[in-house]
C-alpha positions, 0 to 999 in steps of 0.5 A: 632681039629673038633669045636664040639670036642673042645666044649666038651673038653672044658665042660669036662675042666669046670667039672673039674675046678667045682670039684676042687672048690667043697669046695669052694662054692663062687668059683664053684657057679661063674663057674655055673653062668659063664658056663650056657647054654647060655654062653656055645653057646657063648663060642662055637661061639669064638671056631667056628669062629677061635679067640680062640682054647682053654682055658687054666686056670682061672685068676681071680674071680671078682664081676661081671665076671671070666677071663680066659687064652686062646691060639689061634690055632698058640699058642697066648695068650689071656685073655677071660673075661665073665661077669656073667649075674646074677650079683648081682652089677646091679645098681652099673654098671648102673650108669656108663652106665646112662648119656653115650651118646654111650648108650643113651636109654638103657632100665634099665634091666639086659638082655640089660645091661651085654652085653652093659657093655661088649661093653663099655669096648671093647669100652674103650679098643680101645679108651684108646689104640688110646690115647697111654694108655697101656691097653690089646689089645682089640680082639673082644666083642660077647654079654657078652664076652671080648676078648683081649690081655693077660698080663703075661707070659707062666707060669702066668698072670702079678700080681697087683701093689698092689702085686709087689714093684716097682723098682722105685715108682717115675717113675711108678708114672709118667708113670700112671699119664701120662696115666690118662692125656692121657686118660682124654686129647686124649681119653676123658675118666676117668677110675673111678676105678684107683687103685693098684687093676686094674694096672697089672705090666708087667716087671716092667711096668704098664698095666692099666685094668677093663675099663668097668666102664670108662665114657666119660669126659662129663659124669656128674660125670666124674670130681667127679670120676676123683678127686676119681681116683687121690686120690686113686693113690696119696694116694698109691704112698705116702706110697712108699714115692712118694711126689705128690700134688693132686691138681697140679696133676688134673691141669695137667691131665685136662690140666688147 
């Protein structure tokens, strides 16, 4: 299929999503924000560069952006996250970039912040994958768009941990705690939003997602946010009868 045909086919598909969401004002508004003219041209570049061949269906709508399943020409499945440039969480995003030496000197304006946030997520995915943490494999980042491995099967995306009953909660907990340790000690990174919302379960194996807010351990708030991550996960697993001590877990993660 010619790239121009891909682009127009995609536009028609988006219009269909909008129509189906006509009675869901928030979802339709998010589509209008994500698929403005600028973003459509950026998506077209993904088509023309051969990164994706088609968009399959929406996966999720978040505070900052939307995630879609896409396919390559050879049938491989990808996840495409598109950050809304008109997002209302500007101040929340900025506190996770301020203090990061990778973005020193970044102007405090939305136009520059959103692409920087997408780049930050892409860099964090690379760091965590290299450290041995199971995250979606990063593919490419372009402006406010991040393309990564799709976590799921042909039928549906993998479910968040909050919707899955772990077969072996103790084993799942140890795996996640090990990922937090590898992230801290090898990737030198703190997730900053670890919870059952940001962990997918693929065949009972946890996959860490939404790493855009992750900060380097040298960030002035890194230790405070690490403690918050530990508290969140300990609280979750205690509900599943997994006995874990926050103080001991923090020592293990920090290697102290």
